[in-house]
C-alpha positions as CSV (number, residue, x, y, z in Angstrom):
1,X,88.7,146.2,166.4
2,X,87.3,143.8,163.7
3,X,89.6,145.1,161.2
4,X,92.8,144.3,163.4
5,X,91.3,140.6,164.1
6,X,90.9,140.4,160.4
7,X,94.5,141.4,159.7
8,X,95.6,139.0,162.3
9,X,93.7,136.1,161.1
10,X,94.9,136.9,157.4
11,X,98.5,136.9,158.7
12,X,98.1,133.5,160.6
13,X,96.6,132.1,157.4
14,X,99.4,133.2,155.3
15,X,101.8,131.7,158.0
16,X,99.9,128.3,157.8
17,X,100.1,128.3,153.9
18,X,103.6,129.1,153.7
19,X,104.6,126.3,156.0
20,X,102.3,123.9,154.1
21,X,104.0,124.9,150.9
22,X,107.3,124.4,152.3
23,X,106.4,121.0,153.6
24,X,104.9,120.0,150.2
25,X,108.0,121.0,148.5
26,X,110.3,119.3,151.0
27,X,108.2,115.9,150.2
28,X,108.2,116.3,146.6
29,X,111.9,116.7,146.9
30,X,112.3,113.6,149.0
31,X,110.0,111.7,146.6
32,X,112.4,112.7,143.8
33,X,115.4,111.6,145.7
34,X,113.9,108.4,146.6
35,X,112.8,107.5,143.1
36,X,116.3,108.1,141.7
37,X,118.2,106.0,144.3
38,X,117.1,102.6,142.6
39,X,117.9,103.5,139.1
40,X,121.4,105.1,140.3
41,X,121.9,101.8,141.9
42,X,120.8,99.5,138.8
43,X,123.2,101.9,136.6
44,X,126.0,101.6,139.1
45,X,125.9,97.7,139.2
46,X,125.2,97.5,135.5
47,X,128.2,99.7,134.8
48,X,130.3,97.4,137.2
49,X,129.0,94.3,135.2
50,X,130.1,95.8,131.8
51,X,133.4,96.4,133.6
52,X,133.7,92.7,134.4
53,X,132.3,91.4,131.2
54,X,134.3,93.9,128.7
55,X,137.2,94.3,130.8
56,X,137.3,98.2,131.0
């Protein structure tokens, strides 16, 4: 009985940890995407300005 309980608890823990890892990866991805946005916008506007200034 104890062995079965131990196996069950270990299994539940594994499931929890895998969910946690997935969530943390998703959060990291979101942070990465959010950190890219401003610089991309800056580059976009900078390039537009260059086009206006240098007639490209």
